[in-house]
N, CA, C and O atoms as CSV, one atom per row, in Angstrom:
chain,resi,resn,atom,element,x,y,z
A,1,MET,N,N,0.851,-1.163,0.000
A,1,MET,CA,C,0.000,0.000,0.000
A,1,MET,C,C,0.903,1.235,0.000
A,1,MET,O,O,1.814,1.348,0.821
A,2,TYR,N,N,0.648,2.141,-0.911
A,2,TYR,CA,C,1.443,3.353,-1.018
A,2,TYR,C,C,0.571,4.588,-0.924
A,2,TYR,O,O,-0.600,4.580,-1.306
A,3,ILE,N,N,1.165,5.644,-0.409
A,3,ILE,CA,C,0.547,6.966,-0.396
A,3,ILE,C,C,1.611,7.914,-0.955
A,3,ILE,O,O,2.733,7.964,-0.451
A,4,VAL,N,N,1.252,8.658,-1.992
A,4,VAL,CA,C,2.196,9.571,-2.630
A,4,VAL,C,C,1.890,10.986,-2.145
A,4,VAL,O,O,0.762,11.465,-2.254
A,5,LEU,N,N,2.917,11.643,-1.609
A,5,LEU,CA,C,2.770,12.988,-1.065
A,5,LEU,C,C,3.683,13.956,-1.799
A,5,LEU,O,O,4.731,13.573,-2.320
A,6,GLN,N,N,3.266,15.216,-1.830
A,6,GLN,CA,C,4.109,16.283,-2.353
A,6,GLN,C,C,4.256,17.324,-1.259
A,6,GLN,O,O,3.259,17.827,-0.741
A,7,GLN,N,N,5.485,17.650,-0.906
A,7,GLN,CA,C,5.716,18.625,0.154
A,7,GLN,C,C,5.362,20.022,-0.352
A,7,GLN,O,O,5.833,20.455,-1.404
A,8,THR,N,N,4.513,20.727,0.427
A,8,THR,CA,C,4.095,22.073,0.050
A,8,THR,C,C,4.691,23.132,0.968
A,8,THR,O,O,4.761,24.306,0.604
A,9,ASP,N,N,5.112,22.728,2.135
A,9,ASP,CA,C,5.722,23.624,3.115
A,9,ASP,C,C,6.618,22.754,3.985
A,9,ASP,O,O,6.688,21.542,3.783
A,10,GLN,N,N,7.299,23.352,4.942
A,10,GLN,CA,C,8.240,22.592,5.751
A,10,GLN,C,C,7.587,21.381,6.411
A,10,GLN,O,O,8.173,20.298,6.421
A,11,TYR,N,N,6.387,21.545,6.960
A,11,TYR,CA,C,5.707,20.443,7.651
A,11,TYR,C,C,4.354,20.124,7.030
A,11,TYR,O,O,3.514,19.502,7.680
A,12,GLN,N,N,4.129,20.532,5.805
A,12,GLN,CA,C,2.845,20.276,5.161
A,12,GLN,C,C,3.051,19.509,3.858
A,12,GLN,O,O,3.994,19.753,3.105
A,13,TYR,N,N,2.135,18.576,3.624
A,13,TYR,CA,C,2.197,17.750,2.434
A,13,TYR,C,C,0.815,17.685,1.805
A,13,TYR,O,O,-0.202,17.797,2.490
A,14,GLU,N,N,0.794,17.505,0.501
A,14,GLU,CA,C,-0.450,17.323,-0.223
A,14,GLU,C,C,-0.492,15.884,-0.704
A,14,GLU,O,O,0.512,15.353,-1.180
A,15,VAL,N,N,-1.653,15.252,-0.580
A,15,VAL,CA,C,-1.795,13.868,-1.013
A,15,VAL,C,C,-2.004,13.858,-2.524
A,15,VAL,O,O,-2.973,14.423,-3.031
A,16,ILE,N,N,-1.097,13.217,-3.227
A,16,ILE,CA,C,-1.194,13.087,-4.682
A,16,ILE,C,C,-1.971,11.815,-5.020
A,16,ILE,O,O,-2.833,11.821,-5.899
A,17,ASP,N,N,-1.661,10.740,-4.323
A,17,ASP,CA,C,-2.355,9.466,-4.528
A,17,ASP,C,C,-2.466,8.766,-3.184
A,17,ASP,O,O,-1.494,8.710,-2.430
A,18,GLY,N,N,-3.636,8.236,-2.879
A,18,GLY,CA,C,-3.824,7.494,-1.644
A,18,GLY,C,C,-4.833,8.113,-0.695
A,18,GLY,O,O,-4.913,7.724,0.471
A,19,GLN,N,N,-5.612,9.086,-1.192
A,19,GLN,CA,C,-6.583,9.739,-0.323
A,19,GLN,C,C,-7.590,8.729,0.239
A,19,GLN,O,O,-7.929,8.797,1.420
A,20,GLN,N,N,-8.065,7.808,-0.577
A,20,GLN,CA,C,-9.031,6.812,-0.106
A,20,GLN,C,C,-8.402,5.911,0.961
A,20,GLN,O,O,-9.082,5.519,1.910
A,21,ARG,N,N,-7.132,5.584,0.822
A,21,ARG,CA,C,-6.442,4.776,1.836
A,21,ARG,C,C,-6.363,5.531,3.161
A,21,ARG,O,O,-6.548,4.944,4.227
A,22,LEU,N,N,-6.088,6.833,3.090
A,22,LEU,CA,C,-6.036,7.638,4.311
A,22,LEU,C,C,-7.409,7.717,4.981
A,22,LEU,O,O,-7.506,7.676,6.207
A,23,VAL,N,N,-8.453,7.829,4.189
A,23,VAL,CA,C,-9.805,7.863,4.748
A,23,VAL,C,C,-10.106,6.546,5.449
A,23,VAL,O,O,-10.652,6.540,6.552
A,24,THR,N,N,-9.756,5.432,4.817
A,24,THR,CA,C,-9.998,4.111,5.410
A,24,THR,C,C,-9.232,3.959,6.720
A,24,THR,O,O,-9.786,3.483,7.711
A,25,LEU,N,N,-7.970,4.357,6.731
A,25,LEU,CA,C,-7.182,4.283,7.967
A,25,LEU,C,C,-7.778,5.185,9.046
A,25,LEU,O,O,-7.781,4.823,10.222
A,26,SER,N,N,-8.275,6.341,8.659
A,26,SER,CA,C,-8.906,7.256,9.622
A,26,SER,C,C,-10.146,6.624,10.241
A,26,SER,O,O,-10.381,6.762,11.441
A,27,ILE,N,N,-10.929,5.942,9.439
A,27,ILE,CA,C,-12.136,5.270,9.941
A,27,ILE,C,C,-11.750,4.174,10.937
A,27,ILE,O,O,-12.412,4.007,11.960
A,28,ILE,N,N,-10.692,3.436,10.644
A,28,ILE,CA,C,-10.232,2.383,11.555
A,28,ILE,C,C,-9.793,2.991,12.887
A,28,ILE,O,O,-10.136,2.467,13.947
A,29,VAL,N,N,-9.044,4.083,12.843
A,29,VAL,CA,C,-8.593,4.738,14.075
A,29,VAL,C,C,-9.788,5.257,14.866
A,29,VAL,O,O,-9.834,5.103,16.086
A,30,LEU,N,N,-10.754,5.868,14.187
A,30,LEU,CA,C,-11.948,6.366,14.882
A,30,LEU,C,C,-12.736,5.219,15.522
A,30,LEU,O,O,-13.271,5.377,16.620
A,31,ALA,N,N,-12.812,4.080,14.853
A,31,ALA,CA,C,-13.498,2.913,15.421
A,31,ALA,C,C,-12.765,2.410,16.668
A,31,ALA,O,O,-13.399,2.047,17.659
A,32,ALA,N,N,-11.444,2.391,16.618
A,32,ALA,CA,C,-10.657,1.987,17.794
A,32,ALA,C,C,-10.883,2.956,18.940
A,32,ALA,O,O,-11.016,2.541,20.092
A,33,MET,N,N,-10.926,4.256,18.627
A,33,MET,CA,C,-11.167,5.260,19.661
A,33,MET,C,C,-12.540,5.071,20.300
A,33,MET,O,O,-12.686,5.199,21.515
A,34,LYS,N,N,-13.539,4.769,19.485
A,34,LYS,CA,C,-14.887,4.546,20.015
A,34,LYS,C,C,-14.914,3.317,20.919
A,34,LYS,O,O,-15.549,3.333,21.973
A,35,ALA,N,N,-14.224,2.251,20.509
A,35,ALA,CA,C,-14.174,1.037,21.328
A,35,ALA,C,C,-13.496,1.314,22.666
A,35,ALA,O,O,-13.951,0.837,23.706
A,36,ILE,N,N,-12.416,2.078,22.641
A,36,ILE,CA,C,-11.718,2.415,23.885
A,36,ILE,C,C,-12.602,3.298,24.757
A,36,ILE,O,O,-12.649,3.117,25.974
A,37,LYS,N,N,-13.302,4.248,24.150
A,37,LYS,CA,C,-14.211,5.122,24.900
A,37,LYS,C,C,-15.314,4.293,25.565
A,37,LYS,O,O,-15.694,4.574,26.702
A,38,ASN,N,N,-15.824,3.285,24.875
A,38,ASN,CA,C,-16.841,2.398,25.457
A,38,ASN,C,C,-16.288,1.646,26.669
A,38,ASN,O,O,-16.992,1.467,27.662
A,39,LEU,N,N,-15.031,1.207,26.590
A,39,LEU,CA,C,-14.405,0.538,27.731
A,39,LEU,C,C,-14.287,1.490,28.917
A,39,LEU,O,O,-14.526,1.102,30.061
A,40,ILE,N,N,-13.916,2.736,28.635
A,40,ILE,CA,C,-13.807,3.750,29.694
A,40,ILE,C,C,-15.168,3.968,30.340
A,40,ILE,O,O,-15.280,4.015,31.565
A,41,ASP,N,N,-16.196,4.099,29.520
A,41,ASP,CA,C,-17.553,4.331,30.029
A,41,ASP,C,C,-18.056,3.170,30.885
A,41,ASP,O,O,-18.864,3.368,31.792
A,42,ARG,N,N,-17.571,1.942,30.589
A,42,ARG,CA,C,-17.960,0.770,31.387
A,42,ARG,C,C,-17.078,0.595,32.615
A,42,ARG,O,O,-17.300,-0.307,33.423
A,43,GLY,N,N,-16.066,1.469,32.757
A,43,GLY,CA,C,-15.203,1.413,33.932
A,43,GLY,C,C,-14.082,0.401,33.844
A,43,GLY,O,O,-13.509,0.031,34.869
A,44,GLU,N,N,-13.754,-0.056,32.646
A,44,GLU,CA,C,-12.706,-1.054,32.470
A,44,GLU,C,C,-11.355,-0.369,32.240
A,44,GLU,O,O,-11.194,0.396,31.289
A,45,GLU,N,N,-10.394,-0.649,33.111
A,45,GLU,CA,C,-9.033,-0.112,33.010
A,45,GLU,C,C,-9.066,1.362,32.616
A,45,GLU,O,O,-8.453,1.763,31.627
A,46,VAL,N,N,-9.780,2.157,33.391
A,46,VAL,CA,C,-10.054,3.548,33.037
A,46,VAL,C,C,-8.780,4.357,32.799
A,46,VAL,O,O,-8.667,5.035,31.778
A,47,ASP,N,N,-7.831,4.299,33.713
A,47,ASP,CA,C,-6.600,5.082,33.550
A,47,ASP,C,C,-5.819,4.666,32.304
A,47,ASP,O,O,-5.376,5.513,31.528
A,48,GLU,N,N,-5.657,3.369,32.122
A,48,GLU,CA,C,-4.910,2.869,30.967
A,48,GLU,C,C,-5.618,3.205,29.661
A,48,GLU,O,O,-4.977,3.607,28.690
A,49,ASN,N,N,-6.940,3.042,29.635
A,49,ASN,CA,C,-7.686,3.321,28.410
A,49,ASN,C,C,-7.766,4.821,28.120
A,49,ASN,O,O,-7.798,5.217,26.954
A,50,ASN,N,N,-7.797,5.653,29.147
A,50,ASN,CA,C,-7.715,7.103,28.919
A,50,ASN,C,C,-6.380,7.460,28.277
A,50,ASN,O,O,-6.318,8.315,27.394
A,51,GLU,N,N,-5.316,6.803,28.720
A,51,GLU,CA,C,-3.997,7.046,28.134
A,51,GLU,C,C,-3.952,6.581,26.682
A,51,GLU,O,O,-3.413,7.276,25.820
A,52,ARG,N,N,-4.521,5.399,26.409
A,52,ARG,CA,C,-4.579,4.895,25.030
A,52,ARG,C,C,-5.349,5.869,24.135
A,52,ARG,O,O,-4.919,6.183,23.025
A,53,TYR,N,N,-6.481,6.334,24.631
A,53,TYR,CA,C,-7.333,7.261,23.888
A,53,TYR,C,C,-6.565,8.549,23.577
A,53,TYR,O,O,-6.600,9.038,22.448
A,54,ALA,N,N,-5.878,9.089,24.569
A,54,ALA,CA,C,-5.108,10.326,24.387
A,54,ALA,C,C,-3.978,10.134,23.376
A,54,ALA,O,O,-3.706,11.026,22.573
A,55,GLU,N,N,-3.324,8.978,23.413
A,55,GLU,CA,C,-2.238,8.714,22.466
A,55,GLU,C,C,-2.765,8.593,21.039
A,55,GLU,O,O,-2.123,9.068,20.102
A,56,LEU,N,N,-3.930,7.961,20.864
A,56,LEU,CA,C,-4.518,7.881,19.525
A,56,LEU,C,C,-4.830,9.271,18.989
A,56,LEU,O,O,-4.590,9.558,17.816
A,57,ILE,N,N,-5.360,10.125,19.843
A,57,ILE,CA,C,-5.638,11.500,19.416
A,57,ILE,C,C,-4.342,12.194,19.010
A,57,ILE,O,O,-4.270,12.823,17.954
A,58,LYS,N,N,-3.333,12.077,19.845
A,58,LYS,CA,C,-2.065,12.768,19.601
A,58,LYS,C,C,-1.394,12.320,18.302
A,58,LYS,O,O,-0.911,13.151,17.533
A,59,TYR,N,N,-1.362,11.011,18.057
A,59,TYR,CA,C,-0.619,10.499,16.914
A,59,TYR,C,C,-1.411,10.462,15.615
A,59,TYR,O,O,-0.832,10.610,14.539
A,60,PHE,N,N,-2.725,10.267,15.697
A,60,PHE,CA,C,-3.498,10.079,14.472
A,60,PHE,C,C,-4.481,11.204,14.167
A,60,PHE,O,O,-4.783,11.444,12.998
A,61,VAL,N,N,-4.980,11.889,15.168
A,61,VAL,CA,C,-5.977,12.932,14.940
A,61,VAL,C,C,-5.309,14.294,14.887
A,61,VAL,O,O,-5.488,15.033,13.919
A,62,GLY,N,N,-4.557,14.630,15.892
A,62,GLY,CA,C,-3.875,15.920,15.919
A,62,GLY,C,C,-3.416,16.259,17.313
A,62,GLY,O,O,-3.706,15.540,18.269
A,63,GLY,N,N,-2.702,17.353,17.426
A,63,GLY,CA,C,-2.206,17.808,18.712
A,63,GLY,C,C,-3.022,18.978,19.214
A,63,GLY,O,O,-3.844,19.538,18.488
A,64,LYS,N,N,-2.790,19.339,20.449
A,64,LYS,CA,C,-3.515,20.463,21.034
A,64,LYS,C,C,-2.789,21.770,20.766
A,64,LYS,O,O,-1.566,21.855,20.871
A,65,ASN,N,N,-3.562,22.778,20.420
A,65,ASN,CA,C,-3.044,24.130,20.299
A,65,ASN,C,C,-2.734,24.617,21.703
A,65,ASN,O,O,-3.585,24.521,22.587
A,66,LEU,N,N,-1.558,25.129,21.924
A,66,LEU,CA,C,-1.146,25.520,23.277
A,66,LEU,C,C,-1.922,26.712,23.814
A,66,LEU,O,O,-1.989,26.892,25.030
A,67,VAL,N,N,-2.507,27.527,22.954
A,67,VAL,CA,C,-3.270,28.686,23.405
A,67,VAL,C,C,-4.719,28.298,23.703
A,67,VAL,O,O,-5.227,28.566,24.792
A,68,SER,N,N,-5.379,27.667,22.734
A,68,SER,CA,C,-6.802,27.354,22.889
A,68,SER,C,C,-7.050,26.008,23.566
A,68,SER,O,O,-8.153,25.755,24.052
A,69,LEU,N,N,-6.030,25.140,23.601
A,69,LEU,CA,C,-6.135,23.775,24.120
A,69,LEU,C,C,-7.142,22.933,23.340
A,69,LEU,O,O,-7.648,21.931,23.848
A,70,ARG,N,N,-7.429,23.340,22.114
A,70,ARG,CA,C,-8.296,22.560,21.223
A,70,ARG,C,C,-7.415,21.692,20.333
A,70,ARG,O,O,-6.287,22.064,20.010
A,71,VAL,N,N,-7.936,20.534,19.939
A,71,VAL,CA,C,-7.188,19.635,19.072
A,71,VAL,C,C,-7.143,20.220,17.663
A,71,VAL,O,O,-8.173,20.588,17.099
A,72,VAL,N,N,-5.941,20.302,17.107
A,72,VAL,CA,C,-5.736,20.790,15.752
A,72,VAL,C,C,-5.528,19.571,14.854
A,72,VAL,O,O,-4.605,18.786,15.070
A,73,SER,N,N,-6.376,19.417,13.861
A,73,SER,CA,C,-6.356,18.253,12.988
A,73,SER,C,C,-5.065,18.161,12.184
A,73,SER,O,O,-4.485,19.171,11.786
A,74,LYS,N,N,-4.633,16.928,11.957
A,74,LYS,CA,C,-3.452,16.697,11.126
A,74,LYS,C,C,-3.810,16.635,9.652
A,74,LYS,O,O,-2.949,16.848,8.797
A,75,LEU,N,N,-5.075,16.345,9.340
A,75,LEU,CA,C,-5.511,16.236,7.947
A,75,LEU,C,C,-6.531,17.315,7.628
A,75,LEU,O,O,-7.435,17.585,8.420
A,76,TYR,N,N,-6.381,17.925,6.468
A,76,TYR,CA,C,-7.310,18.949,5.996
A,76,TYR,C,C,-7.663,18.673,4.552
A,76,TYR,O,O,-6.830,18.188,3.785
A,77,LEU,N,N,-8.892,18.979,4.177
A,77,LEU,CA,C,-9.262,18.939,2.769
A,77,LEU,C,C,-8.788,20.225,2.130
A,77,LEU,O,O,-8.901,21.297,2.725
A,78,ASN,N,N,-8.255,20.128,0.918
A,78,ASN,CA,C,-7.852,21.346,0.233
A,78,ASN,C,C,-8.917,21.753,-0.772
A,78,ASN,O,O,-9.906,21.042,-0.950
A,79,ARG,N,N,-8.726,22.877,-1.421
A,79,ARG,CA,C,-9.750,23.391,-2.336
A,79,ARG,C,C,-9.921,22.512,-3.563
A,79,ARG,O,O,-10.948,22.600,-4.236
A,80,ASN,N,N,-8.950,21.669,-3.872
A,80,ASN,CA,C,-9.031,20.798,-5.056
A,80,ASN,C,C,-9.642,19.441,-4.754
A,80,ASN,O,O,-9.809,18.621,-5.657
A,81,THR,N,N,-9.973,19.198,-3.502
A,81,THR,CA,C,-10.524,17.903,-3.119
A,81,THR,C,C,-11.965,17.794,-3.583
A,81,THR,O,O,-12.774,18.694,-3.353
A,82,SER,N,N,-12.272,16.710,-4.222
A,82,SER,CA,C,-13.659,16.481,-4.647
A,82,SER,C,C,-14.043,15.053,-4.300
A,82,SER,O,O,-13.211,14.147,-4.348
A,83,TRP,N,N,-15.276,14.863,-3.960
A,83,TRP,CA,C,-15.794,13.545,-3.601
A,83,TRP,C,C,-16.803,13.142,-4.653
A,83,TRP,O,O,-17.680,13.924,-5.021
A,84,TYR,N,N,-16.677,11.931,-5.130
A,84,TYR,CA,C,-17.584,11.441,-6.163
A,84,TYR,C,C,-18.551,10.452,-5.597
A,84,TYR,O,O,-19.396,9.929,-6.323
């Protein structure tokens, strides 16, 4: 499985090929996050699962803005993105 990227800035890349693969991987990560959240809600290994949940957010969803403390997404749609 390949994803082709083109660097547009020092830390920014544009997806040339593989957008559907990234969407699929994102769905898998979101499903894992939901499963972990369900475990937390049931009281199972709450501390450990909170840590797992936070790590998934940090590595796959985005990091927190130090000023607003809101999660900043790692993936953005650009103006050329179209869905069929």
